[in-house]
ZAMARGU-4260 file (C-alpha; in steps of 0.2 Angstrom, whole numbers, plus 5000, padded with zeros to 4 digits):
<rodrens>
0) 5092/4737/4833 | 5079/4750/4830 | 5068/4755/4844 | 5049/4756/4841 | 5050/4775/4839
5) 5062/4774/4825 | 5077/4777/4837 | 5095/4775/4835 | 5106/4760/4834 | 5109/4756/4853
10) 5120/4745/4863 | 5111/4734/4876 | 5118/4746/4890 | 5109/4760/4882 | 5124/4769/4874
15) 5123/4772/4856 | 5132/4760/4844 | 5141/4764/4828 | 5126/4765/4817 | 5131/4749/4807
20) 5117/4737/4812 | 5117/4720/4803 | 5109/4721/4786 | 5097/4707/4791 | 5092/4714/4807
25) 5073/4712/4808 | 5064/4728/4808 | 5080/4738/4810 | 5079/4749/4794 | 5098/4750/4796
30) 5100/4759/4780 | 5087/4772/4785 | 5086/4774/4804 | 5103/4771/4810 | 5108/4787/4819
35) 5124/4784/4827 | 5135/4799/4834 | 5146/4808/4822 | 5157/4823/4822 | 5170/4814/4833
40) 5157/4811/4847 | 5163/4798/4859 | 5150/4784/4858 | 5153/4778/4875 | 5149/4794/4883
45) 5133/4799/4873 | 5121/4791/4886 | 5128/4803/4899 | 5129/4817/4887 | 5147/4822/4892
50) 5164/4821/4885 | 5177/4807/4887 | 5181/4803/4905 | 5199/4806/4912 | 5197/4790/4923
55) 5195/4800/4939 | 5178/4797/4947 | 5178/4811/4959 | 5164/4824/4958 | 5176/4837/4953
60) 5182/4827/4938 | 5164/4824/4933 | 5160/4842/4934 | 5176/4846/4924 | 5171/4833/4911
65) 5154/4841/4909 | 5161/4858/4907 | 5173/4852/4894 | 5159/4845/4883 | 5158/4859/4870
70) 5140/4856/4864 | 5134/4856/4882 | 5144/4872/4886 | 5138/4880/4870 | 5119/4876/4875
75) 5121/4883/4892 | 5129/4899/4885 | 5114/4900/4873 | 5102/4898/4888 | 5110/4912/4897
80) 5108/4923/4882 | 5090/4917/4879 | 5085/4922/4897 | 5093/4939/4894 | 5083/4941/4878
85) 5067/4938/4887 | 5070/4947/4904 | 5079/4963/4899 | 5067/4978/4899 | 5053/4965/4902
90) 5041/4977/4910 | 5043/4991/4897 | 5029/4987/4885 | 5012/4991/4891 | 5000/4977/4895
95) 4990/4969/4880 | 4971/4968/4883 | 4973/4949/4887 | 4987/4952/4899 | 4977/4965/4908
100) 4962/4954/4909 | 4972/4939/4917 | 4983/4951/4927 | 4968/4960/4935 | 4960/4943/4941
105) 4977/4938/4948 | 4977/4954/4959 | 4959/4950/4964 | 4964/4933/4968 | 4978/4940/4979
110) 4966/4952/4988 | 4952/4939/4991 | 4961/4922/4991 | 4947/4916/4979 | 4951/4908/4963
115) 4942/4895/4952 | 4945/4889/4934 | 4936/4900/4921 | 4940/4893/4903 | 4938/4910/4895
120) 4954/4916/4903 | 4962/4899/4900 | 4972/4888/4912 | 4976/4892/4931 | 4995/4891/4929
125) 4998/4910/4928 | 4986/4914/4941 | 4992/4902/4954 | 5011/4905/4950 | 5010/4924/4949
130) 4999/4925/4964 | 5014/4917/4974 | 5027/4927/4964 | 5018/4944/4968 | 5019/4940/4986
135) 5038/4938/4984 | 5043/4952/4973 | 5027/4963/4971 | 5015/4965/4957 | 5021/4973/4941
140) 5022/4971/4922 | 5039/4963/4925 | 5034/4951/4938 | 5018/4946/4929 | 5028/4941/4913
145) 5043/4933/4922 | 5036/4915/4923 | 5034/4915/4904 | 5051/4923/4901 | 5059/4910/4912
150) 5051/4895/4904 | 5054/4902/4887 | 5072/4906/4891 | 5075/4889/4898 | 5067/4880/4883
155) 5084/4878/4873 | 5089/4866/4886 | 5078/4853/4878 | 5091/4851/4864 | 5102/4842/4877
160) 5088/4828/4879 | 5089/4825/4860 | 5108/4822/4859 | 5105/4804/4855 | 5096/4809/4839
165) 5105/4824/4833 | 5124/4828/4830 | 5132/4840/4842 | 5131/4855/4829 | 5113/4851/4827
170) 5110/4851/4846 | 5118/4868/4847 | 5109/4874/4832 | 5092/4869/4840 | 5096/4878/4856
175) 5100/4893/4846 | 5085/4893/4835 | 5074/4891/4851 | 5083/4905/4859 | 5082/4919/4845
180) 5067/4915/4835 | 5058/4932/4834 | 5041/4925/4837 | 5047/4915/4852 | 5056/4930/4859
185) 5041/4942/4857 | 5028/4930/4865 | 5041/4924/4878 | 5040/4942/4884 | 5021/4941/4885
190) 5010/4936/4900 | 5000/4922/4890 | 5000/4904/4891 | 5005/4899/4873 | 5024/4899/4876
195) 5021/4890/4892 | 5010/4876/4885 | 5021/4875/4870 | 5037/4874/4880 | 5030/4861/4892
200) 5024/4850/4878 | 5040/4851/4869 | 5050/4847/4885 | 5038/4833/4889 | 5041/4826/4871
205) 5060/4827/4873 | 5059/4818/4889 | 5050/4803/4881 | 5063/4803/4868 | 5077/4803/4881
210) 5068/4789/4890 | 5067/4779/4875 | 5085/4782/4870 | 5092/4778/4887 | 5080/4764/4892
215) 5075/4773/4908 | 5058/4775/4916 | 5061/4790/4928 | 5060/4803/4913 | 5043/4797/4909
220) 5037/4804/4926 | 5045/4820/4922 | 5037/4820/4905 | 5020/4817/4913 | 5022/4832/4925
225) 5028/4843/4911 | 5013/4838/4900 | 5001/4842/4915 | 5009/4859/4917 | 5005/4861/4899
230) 4987/4857/4902 | 4987/4870/4917 | 4994/4883/4906 | 4981/4882/4891 | 4969/4870/4885
235) 4976/4868/4868 | 4988/4855/4876 | 4975/4843/4870 | 4980/4848/4852 | 4998/4844/4856
240) 4992/4826/4861 | 4983/4825/4844 | 4998/4831/4835 | 5009/4818/4844 | 4998/4804/4839
245) 4995/4810/4821 | 5014/4812/4818 | 5017/4795/4827 | 5005/4786/4815 | 5013/4794/4800
250) 5030/4789/4806 | 5025/4771/4809 | 5016/4770/4792 | 5032/4776/4783 | 5043/4763/4793
255) 5030/4749/4788 | 5031/4755/4770 | 5050/4755/4770 | 5051/4738/4777 | 5037/4731/4766
260) 5047/4737/4751 | 5063/4729/4757 | 5054/4712/4761 | 5041/4712/4748 | 5027/4708/4761
265) 5016/4720/4772 | 5014/4705/4784 | 5033/4704/4786 | 5033/4723/4790 | 5021/4721/4804
270) 5030/4706/4811 | 5047/4716/4810 | 5040/4730/4820 | 5033/4718/4833 | 5050/4710/4834
275) 5058/4727/4835 | 5046/4732/4849 | 5050/4715/4859 | 5069/4718/4857 | 5067/4736/4863
280) 5057/4731/4878 | 5070/4717/4882 | 5084/4730/4882 | 5073/4742/4893 | 5071/4728/4906
285) 5089/4721/4905 | 5098/4721/4921 | 5082/4726/4932 | 5082/4719/4949 | 5064/4712/4947
290) 5069/4703/4931 | 5085/4696/4939 | 5076/4690/4955 | 5063/4681/4944 | 5076/4673/4933
295) 5086/4667/4949 | 5070/4660/4957 | 5067/4650/4941 | 5085/4643/4941 | 5084/4639/4959
300) 5068/4629/4957 | 5073/4620/4941 | 5092/4621/4936 | 5087/4614/4919 | 5074/4626/4915
305) 5076/4635/4899 | 5062/4648/4901 | 5070/4658/4915 | 5073/4673/4902 | 5055/4673/4897
310) 5049/4672/4914 | 5060/4686/4920 | 5056/4697/4905 | 5037/4694/4906 | 5037/4695/4925
315) 5045/4712/4925 | 5033/4719/4912 | 5018/4711/4922 | 5024/4720/4938 | 5031/4736/4933
320) 5021/4740/4917 | 5005/4743/4927 | 5014/4751/4942 | 5023/4763/4930 | 5007/4767/4920
325) 4998/4771/4937 | 5013/4781/4943 | 5013/4791/4927 | 4995/4794/4927 | 4995/4799/4945
330) 5009/4811/4942 | 4999/4819/4928 | 4983/4820/4938 | 4992/4826/4954 | 4999/4841/4945
335) 4983/4845/4936 | 4972/4843/4952 | 4984/4855/4962 | 4983/4869/4949 | 4964/4867/4945
340) 4958/4865/4962 | 4948/4880/4968 | 4955/4892/4981 | 4953/4894/4996 | 4943/4877/4995
345) 4959/4867/4993 | 4968/4874/5008 | 4952/4872/5018 | 4950/4854/5013 | 4969/4851/5018
350) 4966/4860/5034 | 4978/4874/5032 | 4965/4888/5031 | 4950/4892/5041 | 4932/4889/5034
355) 4930/4908/5032 | 4946/4911/5022 | 4944/4921/5007 | 4927/4929/5002 | 4919/4914/4994
360) 4910/4900/5003 | 4908/4908/5020 | 4890/4903/5021 | 4893/4886/5012 | 4898/4869/5019
365) 4916/4867/5022 | 4923/4858/5006 | 4930/4841/5007 | 4945/4834/4998 | 4934/4823/4988
370) 4924/4838/4982 | 4939/4848/4978 | 4947/4835/4968 | 4931/4832/4958 | 4931/4851/4954
375) 4949/4851/4949 | 4947/4836/4937 | 4930/4831/4931 | 4922/4848/4935 | 4936/4857/4926
380) 4935/4845/4911 | 4916/4849/4910 | 4920/4867/4910 | 4933/4865/4896 | 4922/4855/4885
385) 4907/4867/4887 | 4918/4882/4882 | 4931/4876/4870 | 4928/4858/4864 | 4910/4860/4860
390) 4914/4870/4844 | 4906/4886/4848 | 4922/4896/4846 | 4928/4888/4830 | 4913/4893/4818
395) 4924/4904/4807 | 4930/4903/4789 | 4946/4893/4787 | 4956/4902/4774 | 4957/4919/4782
400) 4963/4911/4798 | 4976/4901/4788 | 4982/4916/4779 | 4984/4926/4795 | 4995/4912/4803
405) 5005/4911/4787 | 5008/4930/4787 | 5014/4929/4805 | 5026/4915/4801 | 5033/4925/4786
410) 5036/4941/4797 | 5040/4933/4813 | 5048/4916/4810 | 5052/4917/4791 | 5070/4911/4794
415) 5065/4897/4804 | 5053/4890/4792 | 5065/4891/4777 | 5078/4882/4788 | 5065/4869/4792
420) 5062/4866/4774 | 5081/4865/4770 | 5084/4854/4785 | 5070/4841/4780 | 5076/4840/4763
425) 5094/4839/4768 | 5091/4826/4780 | 5080/4816/4768 | 5090/4818/4752 | 5107/4823/4757
430) 5113/4807/4765 | 5111/4789/4759 | 5102/4783/4775 | 5087/4795/4773 | 5077/4806/4784
435) 5079/4802/4803 | 5064/4798/4813 | 5065/4813/4824 | 5067/4825/4810 | 5052/4817/4801
440) 5042/4816/4816 | 5044/4835/4820 | 5041/4840/4802 | 5024/4830/4802 | 5020/4838/4819
445) 5023/4856/4813 | 5013/4852/4797 | 4999/4845/4806 | 4999/4861/4817 | 4999/4872/4802
450) 4983/4863/4795 | 4974/4862/4812 | 4977/4878/4821 | 4966/4889/4809 | 4952/4878/4815
455) 4957/4876/4833 | 4960/4895/4837 | 4945/4906/4841 | 4952/4922/4835 | 4965/4928/4823
460) 4979/4929/4834 | 4998/4929/4830 | 5002/4919/4845 | 4994/4903/4837 | 5009/4902/4825
465) 5020/4898/4841 | 5013/4881/4840 | 5019/4878/4823 | 5036/4886/4825 | 5041/4875/4840
470) 5041/4858/4831 | 5048/4865/4816 | 5063/4871/4826 | 5070/4853/4825 | 5071/4852/4806
475) 5077/4870/4806 | 5091/4866/4817 | 5096/4852/4805 | 5095/4865/4791 | 5106/4878/4800
480) 5119/4864/4804 | 5118/4859/4786 | 5121/4877/4779 | 5136/4879/4792 | 5143/4862/4785
485) 5142/4869/4768 | 5151/4884/4772 | 5165/4875/4781 | 5166/4862/4768 | 5167/4875/4754
490) 5181/4885/4763 | 5191/4869/4767 | 5190/4864/4748 | 5194/4881/4742 | 5177/4882/4733
495) 5175/4901/4733 | 5158/4902/4724 | 5150/4889/4735 | 5157/4897/4751 | 5151/4914/4745
500) 5134/4908/4742 | 5132/4899/4758 | 5140/4914/4767 | 5126/4925/4760 | 5113/4913/4766
505) 5120/4914/4783 | 5121/4933/4783 | 5103/4933/4777 | 5098/4922/4791 | 5107/4932/4804
510) 5099/4948/4798 | 5082/4940/4796 | 5083/4936/4815 | 5092/4951/4822 | 5081/4964/4813
515) 5064/4957/4818 | 5070/4955/4836 | 5076/4973/4837 | 5060/4979/4829 | 5048/4969/4839
520) 5057/4970/4856 | 5044/4980/4865 | 5034/4986/4850 | 5017/4992/4852 | 5016/4999/4834
525) 5003/4996/4820 | 5018/4994/4808 | 5021/4977/4817 | 5003/4971/4816 | 5008/4955/4807
530) 5016/4949/4824 | 5007/4960/4836 | 4989/4956/4841 | 4977/4970/4837 | 4971/4973/4855
535) 4988/4981/4860 | 4988/4999/4866 | 5002/5010/4862 | 5016/5012/4875 | 5014/5030/4878
540) 4997/5026/4886 | 5007/5018/4900 | 5014/5035/4905 | 4996/5042/4908 | 4991/5027/4918
545) 5007/5029/4929 | 5001/5047/4932 | 4984/5042/4935 | 4990/5029/4948 | 5000/5043/4957
550) 4985/5054/4958 | 4975/5040/4964 | 4987/5036/4978 | 4987/5054/4983 | 4968/5057/4983
555) 4960/5054/4999 | 4942/5058/4995 | 4929/5051/4984 | 4932/5042/4967 | 4949/5043/4959
560) 4944/5038/4942 | 4928/5041/4932 | 4924/5031/4916 | 4912/5040/4905 | 4901/5027/4897
565) 4896/5029/4879 | 4887/5020/4865 | 4895/5014/4849 | 4891/5003/4834 | 4898/4989/4844
570) 4887/4992/4860 | 4890/5001/4877 | 4908/5005/4881 | 4917/5009/4897 | 4902/5008/4908
575) 4899/4996/4923 | 4882/4997/4932 | 4889/4990/4948 | 4908/4993/4951 | 4908/4982/4966
580) 4904/4967/4954 | 4922/4968/4947 | 4929/4962/4964 | 4925/4944/4960 | 4924/4934/4944
585) 4915/4935/4933 | 4913/4954/4932 | 4897/4963/4930 | 4892/4972/4915 | 4889/4978/4903
590) 4906/4983/4897 | 4920/4980/4909 | 4931/4971/4896 | 4930/4987/4885 | 4942/4995/4898
595) 4956/4983/4897 | 4970/4983/4900 | 4968/4999/4911 | 4959/4990/4926 | 4976/4981/4929
600) 4985/4997/4932 | 4971/5005/4942 | 4970/4990/4953 | 4989/4990/4956 | 4987/5008/4963
605) 4971/5003/4973 | 4961/5016/4963 | 4943/5020/4968 | 4934/5018/4951 | 4916/5024/4946
610) 4907/5026/4929 | 4892/5035/4921 | 4880/5027/4909 | 4879/5033/4891 | 4863/5041/4894
615) 4870/5052/4908 | 4882/5061/4898 | 4884/5075/4899 | 4872/5083/4911 | 4873/5067/4922
620) 4892/5070/4926 | 4897/5075/4944 | 4898/5093/4948 | 4915/5101/4946 | 4919/5101/4965
625) 4915/5082/4965 | 4924/5077/4949 | 4937/5064/4951 | 4954/5069/4947 | 4956/5057/4932
630) 4942/5055/4919 | 4943/5042/4905 | 4932/5043/4889 | 4931/5039/4871 | 4937/5053/4858
635) 4919/5056/4852 | 4915/5063/4870 | 4932/5073/4872 | 4927/5090/4865 | 4911/5091/4876
640) 4921/5085/4891 | 4935/5097/4889 | 4923/5112/4891 | 4917/5104/4907 | 4934/5099/4914
645) 4943/5116/4918 | 4960/5113/4924 | 4962/5096/4917 | 4975/5090/4904 | 4969/5080/4890
650) 4979/5066/4882 | 4974/5054/4868 | 4981/5037/4864 | 4979/5022/4853 | 4969/5010/4864
655) 4969/4996/4851 | 4982/4996/4837 | 4971/5000/4823 | 4953/5002/4829 | 4951/5011/4845
660) 4957/5027/4854 | 4955/5033/4872 | 4956/5050/4880 | 4963/5053/4898 | 4959/5069/4907
665) 4970/5072/4922 | 4968/5086/4935 | 4984/5096/4933 | 4984/5102/4951 | 4981/5085/4958
670) 4995/5078/4947 | 5007/5092/4953 | 5003/5088/4971 | 5006/5069/4968 | 5023/5072/4960
675) 5029/5083/4975
</rodrens>
């Protein structure tokens, strides 16, 4: 029978059947939704996801069986490659503006022990995780990006959770697509929450599908935890929930329409779905201890009773339905509360830190666990609503934002999008049974994201396209497997023309993935602006910052770095009236953010920073003997400063890819001393 999510034909024990449901099975949509295993898969082993058993029940035999499963082995090898793609030379590219902002506050969190949720820098996952990671391996560009790289690199594992819905070649293809898509690779090497929230949401979805297919409850708790992690990574996890719901409604509507066409009655379609849901729940509860206990008690009380089955079924649902729901919700809230809880308040409330831990709240009353949990849940929700959900950040024209996302998809994930179209069409029209529920669901999800994200995003940013690419990876995997099948079939039949055409498609796909990955790897070039976000400095600037850091470490007196404030058409730049205000969130003004990502690098080297207001230049600069060894300014001030900075080397860089530049002056003598 068909499960309520449009699942596969399944045996009562949770293993897949042969896909040949009875033609009169109510609500089964056998001709459309039967998705039994193919390609020689052993149907009895699908639930476990392993190859045929040798009859030996030893752990060694079980391990051998798992390794001998070609699809599983291929996915694991792909995951290894995926991790390498995301971790090799991970720290080579200079930080983006956004990376520098979040990274700086993580360093301040580490120094002060103080952290609280600020919606403008998104969720607390990266600050909490990276704060602990920095204590283990030290702070660096590599360490800061490592959590994103690991999560993105492990994402192809979700393909194994969908083995009941996809053929083995499609499972491997899905893992491959998630591993090598250029957009996912580039932003999988970027300290930002988009790959995190997307990966967590996709994994949560896959676990729900796995729970449905195997009739198990425990995966739902894992799904709740992963979805909660998505909410801690970035607030647009809420958009994923909306897409899940919308795609589900569309899928249900299509199922109702198909059944109504077959039976000739919309009412019959509704009844069929209700019956299908009942049978699905009956399978889920079959064999449970609670149900068997209730049925046994009924028989003991009345051996002639014919309602033991109903009592056991309904009793199980009455007991474990609410308990399961409470457990799933508690899991979700527990993860959310842990990450969103302010620090050091959380540790103080738990009694593992003194009331004076950190720099905040020293004079305030000691926090209670109740107040911390309120701040971590309801309080965080209010902050989110006031910043993002109120609509203040979405008042922009729709078409330019849509065009920007389409352009990013074309340059960064063009192959995946084309394969997704091929896969959706091949799945729907290439076989008599029609589009599978999973493929249709993922396609609707991707289409809804494409329509919705130009509204949901607050700036034109290529990373928004990630949330369209992730769901489309499923139909793209079907498309890739379909093309591979065409090549294999054409070669086997001796059809040279078809084989050549399909081979050209494969070569084009390989080139369309390999070339962008090689180009975008650690790119900070304006030539790649369709995929790179504009607030990315050029990589050469990092060399100057490393030299500035070396000078700062070697300088024992006065300020290490002087920012020369200036006025532009966009307001004051580089000047902060009170430098001590950047020790705690939020920073003082008026223009600390115009320095990013430089503060991250200066903080790494514990540099002592000062600045001059725009009106103070140039006569307001410190005298020559008090001039800091590093001076940073805008190019319009460079010529005047050069005449006043005798013995300083001047270097100019792209500070933003296509709109701003920066000039760094470094005392040559101080640099030489630092290098000794």
